[in-house]
C-alpha positions in Angstrom: 48.0 105.3 119.9 50.0 107.7 122.1 51.6 106.5 125.3 49.8 107.7 128.4 53.1 108.0 130.2 55.5 109.7 127.8 53.4 110.7 124.7 55.4 108.6 122.2 53.7 106.6 119.5 52.9 103.0 120.7 53.1 99.9 118.5 50.0 97.7 118.4 50.2 93.9 119.0 48.8 91.3 121.3 49.5 90.0 124.7 48.7 86.6 126.2 49.2 84.8 129.5 52.0 82.3 129.2 52.6 79.7 131.8 50.0 80.9 134.2 49.2 78.5 137.0 45.8 77.4 138.2 44.0 80.1 140.1 46.0 83.1 138.9 44.5 86.6 138.3 45.2 90.3 138.5 43.3 92.9 140.5 42.7 96.6 139.9 42.5 98.9 142.9 41.5 102.6 142.3 43.5 105.4 143.9 40.5 106.2 146.1 40.4 102.6 147.5 44.2 102.6 148.0 43.8 105.6 150.4 41.8 103.5 152.8 44.0 102.9 155.9 44.2 100.4 158.7 42.3 97.1 159.3 38.9 98.7 158.5 40.3 99.9 155.2 41.8 96.6 154.2 38.5 94.9 155.0 36.4 97.3 153.0 38.7 97.9 150.1 37.0 97.3 146.7 39.0 95.7 143.9 38.1 94.6 140.4 39.3 91.1 139.4 41.0 90.8 136.0 41.3 87.1 135.0 44.5 86.0 133.4 43.5 83.8 130.5 45.4 82.1 127.8 43.6 84.0 125.2 45.3 86.8 123.2 44.4 90.3 124.1 44.9 93.5 122.1 48.0 95.4 123.5 50.1 98.4 122.8 53.9 98.8 123.6 55.8 102.0 124.0 59.4 101.4 122.8 60.5 104.7 124.5 59.5 104.1 128.1 58.8 100.3 127.8 55.2 100.4 129.1 52.6 98.0 127.8 48.8 98.8 127.7 46.7 95.6 127.6 43.0 95.7 126.8 41.2 93.0 128.8 37.7 92.4 130.2 37.2 92.4 134.0 34.9 90.1 135.9 32.9 93.0 137.4 
């Protein structure tokens, strides 16, 4: 797989959550939602929850620009 950032070939492997505390997760916010401003924007901003689990997930690492792409399911 080619890196989305620099175009170099990425190495395939796995990622897993290590040492995550109770009630930890990630959220995805689209660029459109990030443009919402002020209190009204923060109250109506839509995010997608990405749970951090102890399971292994497919992942790709770019040794050139040191980015990692992780393939995980979202809750929505």
